[in-house]
C-alpha positions as CSV (number, residue, x, y, z in Angstrom):
1,X,-10.5,-147.8,115.4
2,X,-13.3,-149.4,117.6
3,X,-15.0,-153.3,115.8
4,X,-18.5,-152.4,114.8
5,X,-20.6,-155.3,114.9
6,X,-24.1,-156.0,113.4
7,X,-23.4,-155.3,110.1
8,X,-26.4,-156.4,108.2
9,X,-28.2,-155.8,105.0
10,X,-31.7,-154.1,104.5
11,X,-34.7,-155.7,102.0
12,X,-33.8,-152.4,99.9
13,X,-30.6,-154.3,98.6
14,X,-31.2,-154.4,94.5
15,X,-28.3,-157.3,94.5
16,X,-26.6,-155.1,92.0
17,X,-23.3,-156.3,93.0
18,X,-21.5,-153.5,94.0
19,X,-21.1,-154.5,97.7
20,X,-19.8,-157.5,97.0
21,X,-17.3,-156.5,94.9
22,X,-15.9,-154.0,97.7
23,X,-16.3,-156.7,100.7
24,X,-15.7,-160.1,99.4
25,X,-15.9,-162.9,101.5
26,X,-17.8,-160.7,104.2
27,X,-20.9,-159.9,101.9
28,X,-22.3,-162.7,99.4
29,X,-25.7,-163.2,97.5
30,X,-28.3,-165.2,99.4
31,X,-31.7,-165.7,97.4
32,X,-31.1,-163.3,95.0
33,X,-29.7,-160.4,97.2
34,X,-26.3,-159.3,99.2
35,X,-26.3,-160.7,102.8
36,X,-23.5,-160.2,105.4
37,X,-21.7,-163.6,105.2
38,X,-20.2,-162.8,108.5
39,X,-19.0,-159.6,111.1
40,X,-15.7,-157.9,110.4
41,X,-12.4,-159.6,112.4
42,X,-10.2,-156.9,112.4
43,X,-10.2,-153.1,111.1
44,X,-9.2,-154.0,107.7
45,X,-12.2,-155.7,107.0
46,X,-14.1,-152.9,108.8
47,X,-12.9,-151.0,106.1
48,X,-14.1,-153.2,103.6
49,X,-17.3,-152.9,104.7
50,X,-17.7,-149.4,105.0
51,X,-16.4,-149.1,101.4
52,X,-19.4,-151.5,101.1
53,X,-22.1,-149.0,102.7
54,X,-21.0,-145.7,101.1
55,X,-21.2,-147.5,97.8
56,X,-24.3,-149.0,98.2
57,X,-27.2,-146.9,96.0
58,X,-30.2,-147.8,97.9
59,X,-27.8,-147.5,101.4
60,X,-28.9,-151.1,102.2
61,X,-25.4,-152.3,103.9
62,X,-25.8,-151.0,107.5
63,X,-23.7,-151.0,110.9
64,X,-26.2,-152.2,113.8
65,X,-26.6,-148.1,114.6
66,X,-28.5,-147.9,111.6
67,X,-26.5,-145.0,110.8
68,X,-23.3,-144.3,108.6
69,X,-20.5,-141.8,109.9
70,X,-19.3,-139.5,107.2
71,X,-16.1,-139.2,109.0
72,X,-15.4,-142.6,108.0
73,X,-16.4,-142.3,104.1
74,X,-13.3,-143.9,102.5
75,X,-14.3,-142.6,98.9
76,X,-12.8,-141.4,96.7
77,X,-11.0,-145.0,96.9
78,X,-7.5,-145.3,94.8
79,X,-7.0,-148.3,92.8
80,X,-3.7,-147.6,91.5
81,X,-1.8,-144.1,91.4
82,X,-4.0,-142.9,88.6
83,X,-7.2,-144.3,89.1
84,X,-10.3,-143.6,92.2
85,X,-13.0,-145.3,92.2
86,X,-15.5,-142.7,93.0
87,X,-18.5,-145.0,95.0
88,X,-21.2,-143.5,96.0
89,X,-23.3,-144.8,93.9
90,X,-26.8,-143.6,92.2
91,X,-29.7,-145.0,92.3
92,X,-30.6,-142.7,89.5
93,X,-28.0,-144.6,87.1
94,X,-28.8,-147.9,88.1
95,X,-26.2,-148.2,91.0
96,X,-23.4,-147.8,88.7
97,X,-19.5,-147.6,89.6
98,X,-17.8,-144.5,88.5
99,X,-14.5,-143.2,88.3
100,X,-11.7,-140.1,88.7
101,X,-9.2,-140.5,86.0
102,X,-6.0,-138.3,87.2
103,X,-4.0,-137.4,84.5
104,X,-0.1,-136.7,84.5
105,X,-0.7,-132.7,83.8
106,X,-2.6,-132.4,87.2
107,X,-6.1,-132.6,85.8
108,X,-8.4,-135.2,86.3
109,X,-11.6,-136.9,84.3
110,X,-14.5,-138.0,85.8
111,X,-15.7,-141.5,84.0
112,X,-19.6,-141.4,84.3
113,X,-20.7,-139.9,87.6
114,X,-21.5,-140.8,91.2
115,X,-25.3,-139.4,93.0
116,X,-25.1,-135.8,92.9
117,X,-23.8,-134.0,96.0
118,X,-22.3,-130.6,96.4
119,X,-19.8,-132.1,99.1
120,X,-18.8,-134.9,96.7
121,X,-17.8,-132.1,94.0
122,X,-15.8,-130.4,96.5
123,X,-13.5,-133.4,97.1
124,X,-13.1,-133.8,93.5
125,X,-12.2,-130.3,93.3
126,X,-9.8,-130.3,96.1
127,X,-8.0,-133.4,94.0
128,X,-7.2,-130.5,91.0
129,X,-9.2,-129.4,88.1
130,X,-11.6,-131.8,86.2
131,X,-12.0,-131.4,82.6
132,X,-14.0,-133.5,81.4
133,X,-17.1,-135.6,81.9
134,X,-17.4,-139.0,80.0
135,X,-20.9,-140.7,80.1
136,X,-20.2,-144.6,78.5
137,X,-24.2,-144.3,77.8
138,X,-27.7,-143.3,78.3
139,X,-28.4,-145.3,81.7
140,X,-25.1,-143.4,83.0
141,X,-26.4,-139.9,82.3
142,X,-28.6,-138.5,85.5
143,X,-25.6,-136.2,86.9
144,X,-23.4,-135.2,83.8
145,X,-24.3,-131.7,83.4
146,X,-24.3,-131.0,86.7
147,X,-21.0,-132.3,88.2
148,X,-19.5,-131.0,84.4
149,X,-21.3,-127.0,85.4
150,X,-20.3,-127.4,88.9
151,X,-16.6,-128.7,88.5
152,X,-16.4,-126.5,84.8
153,X,-15.8,-129.5,82.5
154,X,-16.8,-130.6,79.3
155,X,-19.7,-133.5,79.2
156,X,-18.9,-136.1,76.7
157,X,-21.6,-138.2,74.8
158,X,-22.3,-140.6,71.8
159,X,-24.9,-139.2,69.6
160,X,-26.9,-142.5,70.0
161,X,-27.6,-141.4,73.3
162,X,-28.0,-137.9,72.7
163,X,-31.3,-137.7,74.0
164,X,-30.2,-138.6,77.7
165,X,-27.5,-135.6,77.4
166,X,-28.9,-133.5,74.9
167,X,-26.8,-130.0,75.9
168,X,-23.9,-132.4,75.9
169,X,-20.8,-129.9,74.9
170,X,-18.9,-132.9,72.8
171,X,-20.8,-135.8,71.0
172,X,-19.1,-138.7,69.6
173,X,-20.3,-139.6,66.5
174,X,-20.1,-142.6,64.1
175,X,-18.1,-145.7,65.1
176,X,-14.2,-144.7,64.6
177,X,-12.3,-144.2,67.5
178,X,-11.6,-140.3,68.6
179,X,-9.0,-138.7,70.9
180,X,-11.1,-136.7,73.4
181,X,-7.4,-136.1,75.0
182,X,-3.9,-136.6,75.2
183,X,-3.8,-140.1,75.7
184,X,-7.0,-140.8,76.2
185,X,-9.2,-142.9,73.6
186,X,-13.1,-143.1,72.9
187,X,-14.1,-146.1,71.2
188,X,-18.2,-145.9,70.0
189,X,-19.6,-149.7,70.7
190,X,-23.4,-150.1,70.1
191,X,-24.9,-152.7,71.9
192,X,-26.1,-151.9,74.7
193,X,-27.4,-148.8,74.5
194,X,-27.3,-147.5,70.5
195,X,-24.8,-144.8,71.8
196,X,-22.6,-146.8,74.2
197,X,-18.9,-146.2,74.2
198,X,-15.6,-146.9,76.2
199,X,-12.6,-145.2,77.1
200,X,-9.7,-146.5,77.1
201,X,-6.5,-144.5,79.0
202,X,-2.7,-144.8,78.3
203,X,-3.4,-148.4,77.0
204,X,-3.9,-149.0,80.7
205,X,-7.0,-148.4,81.6
206,X,-9.9,-150.2,80.2
207,X,-13.8,-147.7,81.1
208,X,-15.7,-150.2,79.4
209,X,-19.1,-148.6,80.9
210,X,-22.2,-151.8,80.5
211,X,-20.3,-153.5,77.5
212,X,-18.6,-156.0,79.2
213,X,-17.1,-156.6,82.6
214,X,-15.2,-159.0,84.8
215,X,-17.4,-162.0,86.1
216,X,-16.3,-164.0,88.9
217,X,-18.9,-166.5,88.3
218,X,-16.8,-167.3,84.9
219,X,-13.3,-165.8,85.7
220,X,-13.2,-164.1,82.5
221,X,-14.8,-161.3,80.5
222,X,-18.4,-161.4,79.4
223,X,-20.7,-159.1,78.4
224,X,-24.3,-158.6,80.3
225,X,-26.0,-160.6,77.5
226,X,-29.3,-160.4,79.4
227,X,-29.7,-156.8,80.3
228,X,-28.5,-155.7,76.2
229,X,-31.1,-153.1,76.1
230,X,-30.0,-152.5,72.0
231,X,-28.6,-155.2,70.4
232,X,-27.0,-158.1,71.0
233,X,-26.1,-158.1,67.2
234,X,-24.8,-155.0,66.8
235,X,-22.5,-155.8,70.2
236,X,-21.2,-158.6,68.7
237,X,-19.7,-156.6,65.4
238,X,-19.0,-153.7,67.9
239,X,-16.9,-155.9,69.5
240,X,-15.9,-157.9,66.1
241,X,-14.4,-154.4,65.2
242,X,-12.9,-153.1,67.9
243,X,-11.3,-155.7,70.0
244,X,-8.4,-156.0,68.3
245,X,-7.7,-152.7,68.6
246,X,-7.6,-152.2,72.6
247,X,-4.7,-152.7,74.3
248,X,-5.3,-152.3,78.1
249,X,-4.3,-153.8,81.4
250,X,-7.7,-152.8,84.0
251,X,-11.0,-153.5,83.0
252,X,-13.2,-150.9,84.7
253,X,-16.6,-151.4,84.0
254,X,-20.0,-149.4,85.4
255,X,-21.5,-152.6,86.6
256,X,-19.8,-155.9,87.2
257,X,-16.3,-156.6,88.8
258,X,-12.8,-154.7,88.2
259,X,-9.5,-156.8,87.0
260,X,-6.0,-156.1,86.6
261,X,-4.2,-158.4,83.9
262,X,-1.2,-158.2,81.8
263,X,-2.3,-156.2,78.2
264,X,-1.2,-159.6,76.4
265,X,-3.5,-161.7,78.5
266,X,-6.2,-158.9,78.4
267,X,-6.3,-158.8,74.8
268,X,-6.6,-162.7,74.3
269,X,-9.4,-162.4,76.1
270,X,-11.3,-159.6,74.6
271,X,-10.7,-161.9,71.2
272,X,-12.0,-165.1,72.7
273,X,-15.0,-162.6,73.9
274,X,-15.8,-161.1,69.9
275,X,-15.9,-164.5,69.1
276,X,-18.4,-165.9,72.1
277,X,-20.3,-162.9,71.6
278,X,-20.9,-163.5,67.9
279,X,-22.6,-166.6,68.7
280,X,-25.1,-164.8,71.3
281,X,-28.7,-164.3,69.8
282,X,-31.8,-161.8,71.1
283,X,-33.3,-162.1,74.4
284,X,-35.4,-161.0,77.1
285,X,-33.9,-158.5,79.2
286,X,-33.4,-160.2,82.1
287,X,-31.6,-158.8,85.4
288,X,-31.4,-161.9,87.5
289,X,-29.6,-163.6,84.5
290,X,-26.4,-161.4,85.2
291,X,-23.6,-164.1,85.6
292,X,-22.0,-161.6,88.5
């Protein structure tokens, strides 16, 4: 592979952190937005920048030519044998990450969605039947119906955010856990929004939406208290009710970084997160205050 030079981040960057997750050490935060810290020195680093570029929801990460080659698109990108990162984050979902969860029977489930594209939908179809599109909350609902219809899948959302997907096929209600498929449990988690929910698969993968994430800055699981739209007190109550029930190794959020740790470690971190969140108080929304 010829190593391209002149990688840069344009002024369209919204400081969403996605590129920094995918190209650590190559892209960093400078003056409130992402910037290329250095040019790639080998093929592995070129692949990292290609992933960052094809995930960026504003297409702000660019090679010197200014054009991305679709033949070099790495997505969907395997995180392990059962979960693929979709990339192609959408400006209509606040640049959120989405995931394809493969099931033992050869089917798959989408957790939130990338930007809408028939070409992307075709890629997922080629990997096997997609049975369900699981929406974690209203902010990530924009393309849910379109993907569900194209893939012949059921669309899920919680009743608290139902106005964002009023034609959902399956509606989560209340705050009790619900098994949405064999081995896949939905946990309603009001707080970030009224209808936020997370999904845990096989006691291994936790798709947390925007309820909590891995912060590189603190080296721990955190809630995004500065962008809690509904109620930080409700989020604290949700975590108090739910944290002890959760068992997982992979933390896979919509925003913020991912992390894999032993399940016992994650359980202890969740216990501490619930305790810390109880001490938080409502504050104005401030995107610049998120601790990535």
